[in-house]
C-alpha positions in Angstrom: -44.9 85.3 81.0 -45.0 82.6 78.6 -42.4 82.3 75.6 -43.6 83.5 72.4 -42.4 81.7 69.4 -42.6 83.5 65.9 -44.9 81.8 63.7 -43.4 78.9 61.6 -41.8 80.0 58.2 -43.9 79.5 55.2 -42.7 77.0 52.5 -42.3 78.7 49.2 -42.1 77.3 45.6 -40.7 79.2 43.0 -40.8 78.8 39.5 -37.2 77.9 37.6 -36.2 80.7 35.8 -35.8 79.7 31.9 -32.6 81.8 31.2 -31.0 80.6 34.0 -31.6 76.9 33.1 -30.4 77.6 29.5 -27.2 79.2 30.8 -26.5 76.0 33.0 -27.1 73.7 30.2 -24.8 76.0 28.0 -22.1 75.9 30.6 -22.3 71.9 30.6 -22.1 71.6 26.8 -19.0 73.9 26.7 -17.4 71.6 29.9 -18.2 68.4 27.7 -16.7 70.2 24.8 -13.4 70.8 26.4 -13.0 67.3 28.1 -13.4 65.3 24.9 -15.8 63.2 26.4 -19.3 62.4 25.7 -21.9 60.6 27.6 -22.1 57.1 27.7 -24.4 55.5 25.4 -27.5 53.4 26.5 -26.8 49.5 25.6 -29.4 47.9 23.7 -29.8 44.2 23.5 -28.5 42.5 20.2 -31.0 42.4 17.5 -31.5 39.9 14.6 -28.8 41.7 12.4 -26.3 39.2 14.0 -28.2 35.9 13.2 -26.8 35.8 9.7 -23.1 35.9 11.5 -23.9 33.0 13.3 -25.2 31.0 10.4 -22.2 31.9 8.5 -19.8 30.9 11.3 -21.8 27.3 11.6 -21.6 26.7 7.9 -17.7 27.2 7.7 -17.3 25.4 11.3 -19.3 22.3 9.5 -17.3 22.3 6.1 -13.9 22.4 8.0 -15.4 19.3 9.8 -16.3 17.5 6.7 -12.7 18.5 5.1 -11.2 16.7 8.0 -12.9 13.6 7.6 -12.0 13.5 3.9 -8.4 13.7 4.5 -8.6 11.1 6.8 -10.5 8.7 4.5 -8.4 9.3 1.4 -5.1 9.2 3.2 -5.9 5.9 5.0 -5.5 7.5 8.6 -2.3 7.6 10.5 -2.2 4.3 11.5 -1.0 2.5 8.8 2.4 3.7 8.5 3.0 0.0 9.4 0.5 -1.5 7.5 1.5 -1.1 4.3 4.0 -2.3 6.1 4.3 0.1 5.1 2.1 -2.4 3.4 4.8 -5.5 2.7 4.5 -7.2 -0.2 3.0 -10.3 1.4 -0.1 -10.5 3.8 0.4 -13.8 5.6 -3.1 -14.4 6.3 -4.1 -17.7 5.3 -6.0 -17.7 2.1 -5.0 -14.4 0.9 -2.0 -12.3 -0.4 -2.6 -8.9 -1.4 -0.9 -7.9 -3.6 0.1 -11.3 -5.3 3.6 -12.1 -5.2 5.4 -10.3 -8.5 7.8 -12.3 -10.2 11.3 -10.8 -11.7 11.7 -10.4 -15.2 13.9 -13.5 -16.9 17.3 -12.0 -17.6 17.8 -11.2 -21.1 21.0 -13.3 -21.1 18.9 -16.2 -20.4 21.2 -18.5 -18.0 20.3 -21.9 -17.0 17.5 -22.5 -14.8 19.7 -23.9 -12.6 21.1 -20.8 -11.6 18.5 -18.5 -12.0 15.0 -19.9 -11.2 11.7 -17.7 -12.2 10.6 -17.5 -8.6 9.7 -14.6 -6.1 10.7 -15.2 -2.2 9.6 -13.2 1.0 12.2 -11.8 3.1 11.1 -13.5 5.9 13.5 -16.2 6.8 14.9 -16.7 3.4 18.5 -16.6 3.1 19.5 -16.3 -0.6 21.4 -18.6 -2.4 23.2 -19.2 -5.6 24.1 -23.1 -5.3 22.6 -25.1 -8.5 19.8 -27.0 -8.5 20.3 -30.8 -7.6 19.9 -33.6 -10.1 16.4 -35.3 -11.0 15.4 -37.7 -8.3 17.7 -41.0 -8.7 15.9 -44.2 -7.2 19.4 -46.3 -7.6 21.1 -43.5 -5.0 23.8 -42.8 -7.4 23.9 -39.2 -6.8 24.9 -38.7 -3.2 25.2 -35.4 -1.4 28.4 -33.9 -0.1 29.7 -35.4 3.3 28.0 -33.6 6.3 24.9 -32.8 4.1 21.7 -34.7 5.0 19.5 -35.1 1.5 15.9 -35.7 1.9 13.3 -36.2 -1.2 9.5 -35.9 -0.3 6.5 -36.3 -2.7 4.1 -38.6 -4.1 5.4 -41.9 -4.4 8.1 -40.6 -1.9 6.9 -40.4 1.2 6.4 -37.2 3.7 3.8 -35.8 1.3 -0.1 -35.0 1.8 -3.1 -34.0 -0.4 -5.3 -32.3 1.8 -8.9 -31.5 0.6 -8.3 -34.3 -2.2 -11.7 -35.4 -4.5 -12.1 -36.7 -7.6 -14.4 -34.9 -10.4 -12.9 -36.1 -13.9 -11.0 -33.1 -15.1 -12.1 -30.6 -12.4 -10.7 -32.6 -9.6 -7.4 -33.8 -8.3 -5.7 -36.0 -10.9 -2.9 -38.3 -10.3 -0.1 -39.1 -12.9 2.9 -41.7 -13.5 3.4 -44.9 -12.0 3.5 -44.6 -8.4 7.4 -44.5 -8.1 9.2 -41.6 -6.5 10.3 -39.2 -9.5 7.8 -40.4 -11.9 4.9 -39.5 -10.2 3.0 -36.1 -9.3 -0.5 -35.1 -8.6 -2.5 -32.1 -10.3 -3.9 -29.7 -7.6 -7.2 -28.0 -8.6 -7.0 -24.3 -8.5 -9.3 -22.1 -6.6 -10.2 -19.9 -9.6 -8.9 -16.7 -8.2 -5.5 -15.6 -8.7 -5.6 -13.8 -5.2 -7.3 -16.2 -2.9 -7.0 -20.1 -1.8 -9.3 -22.5 -1.1 -8.1 -22.9 2.7 -9.4 -26.4 3.0 -7.3 -27.5 -0.1 -3.4 -27.9 -0.5 -0.4 -30.1 -0.8 2.1 -30.5 1.9 5.5 -32.0 1.9 7.2 -32.4 5.5 10.7 -33.0 6.3 12.3 -34.1 9.6 15.6 -32.3 9.7 17.4 -29.8 11.8 20.1 -27.3 10.5 19.8 -25.0 7.4 18.5 -26.7 4.2 18.5 -25.9 0.2 15.2 -26.5 -0.9 14.5 -27.7 -4.5 11.3 -28.4 -6.3 10.4 -30.7 -9.4 8.3 -29.3 -11.8 6.9 -32.3 -14.0 6.1 -32.2 -17.6 2.7 -31.7 -18.7 0.1 -29.8 -20.6 -1.9 -26.7 -19.0 -4.4 -29.2 -17.3 -1.5 -31.0 -15.4 1.2 -28.4 -15.0 -0.5 -24.9 -15.2 0.8 -23.0 -12.4 1.7 -19.3 -13.4 2.8 -18.9 -11.0 2.4 -21.6 -8.2 2.6 -20.2 -4.6 4.2 -22.0 -2.0 4.7 -21.2 1.9 7.3 -22.4 4.3 7.2 -23.2 7.6 9.4 -24.3 10.6 7.0 -26.7 12.1 5.5 -30.0 11.5 2.5 -28.9 9.4 1.1 -25.9 8.6 -0.4 -23.2 10.6 -0.1 -19.7 11.9 2.5 -17.3 10.1 5.0 -19.1 7.4 8.6 -18.4 7.8 8.5 -17.4 3.8 7.0 -17.7 1.0 8.3 -18.4 -3.2 6.4 -19.0 -6.1 7.2 -20.5 -9.4 6.0 -20.1 -13.1 5.5 -24.0 -13.7 4.3 -23.2 -17.1 8.0 -21.9 -17.9 9.9 -24.4 -15.8 8.4 -27.7 -16.9 11.0 -30.9 -16.7 13.0 -28.9 -14.4 14.4 -28.5 -10.9 14.0 -25.3 -9.4 15.9 -23.9 -6.3 13.7 -22.3 -4.1 16.1 -20.7 -1.5 17.7 -21.8 1.8 15.8 -22.1 5.2 16.6 -22.8 9.0 14.8 -25.5 10.3 14.7 -26.2 14.0 13.3 -29.9 13.9 10.5 -29.9 11.0 10.5 -28.0 7.9 6.9 -27.9 5.8 6.2 -26.8 2.3 2.9 -26.0 1.5 1.4 -25.6 -2.5 -1.5 -23.1 -2.2 -4.6 -23.6 -4.7 -4.8 -19.5 -5.7 -4.7 -19.7 -9.6 -7.1 -18.9 -12.3 -8.6 -21.7 -14.3 -10.5 -20.0 -16.8 -10.7 -17.4 -19.5 -12.8 -15.3 -21.5 -13.7 -18.7 -23.5 -14.7 -20.7 -20.4 -12.9 -23.0 -18.3 -9.1 -24.1 -18.9 -9.4 -26.7 -16.3 -5.3 -25.5 -15.5 -4.1 -27.5 -12.3 -0.9 -26.6 -9.9 1.8 -29.5 -10.2 2.8 -31.4 -7.0 5.8 -33.3 -7.6 9.2 -34.3 -5.5 10.3 -31.6 -3.3 14.3 -31.9 -2.1 15.7 -30.5 1.1 19.9 -30.6 1.3 20.5 -29.9 4.9 23.6 -29.0 6.9 23.2 -29.0 10.8 
């Protein structure tokens, strides 16, 4: 006989009891309160309230960057702990010394010019000397140097002297003075017009063919401002035949205060040739107009020992 199965159960949908639902909710709230927890808050995307903060941060960064640029500009950067050397008092770029050489003040005791020449010298290659200046040039050779010393005098009328960039233009240009003999002849060299810059195409030059250590002295002739007006006159010294490159040393003489005198410039070492160069920097005008002041190039003497 066929197997009989009971009818399939009928699915029932019962409506939730509001009282039971409320009781369940109450129990849940009690559990959260006991645990001290709260449901996680829903994350929200950032709103417009953050934009002013971003703008403020960008402004602060920009200001800091500008401040850094200003600090580097006014401090000169970190590179010139050597330049300024930290700037040396002399910059040996041909045609320019910044700042100009400063001359020491005259002693109140007013010693003789032979022991206290008014000059400023660089420390490069210069050995200080306290030896007296040599006497004026003696064409009869009555004043002979000590044994073992080779004495040479160069200048207009003496040999070993060169005018570079010479031109004639009345009171403005190069002017010769004297009778053409050694010791009584000198040349007035035009100034550049600027106390800090040279005319690189014009200078006077003395060259000595000698080796050893040389005491160099410069003769300053007599004359007015247009003839002998260096205040100061700046000279470079080279251990070579001619000028060029970095000079071994420099010195400066106030010619207007040393007229008619020999001035000791210092002691220099020569490896075969020694060259002294007179530079043209100088102001030849004032508020009233041109003064036509010139530098004077006369005899230069070197007493050398091997």
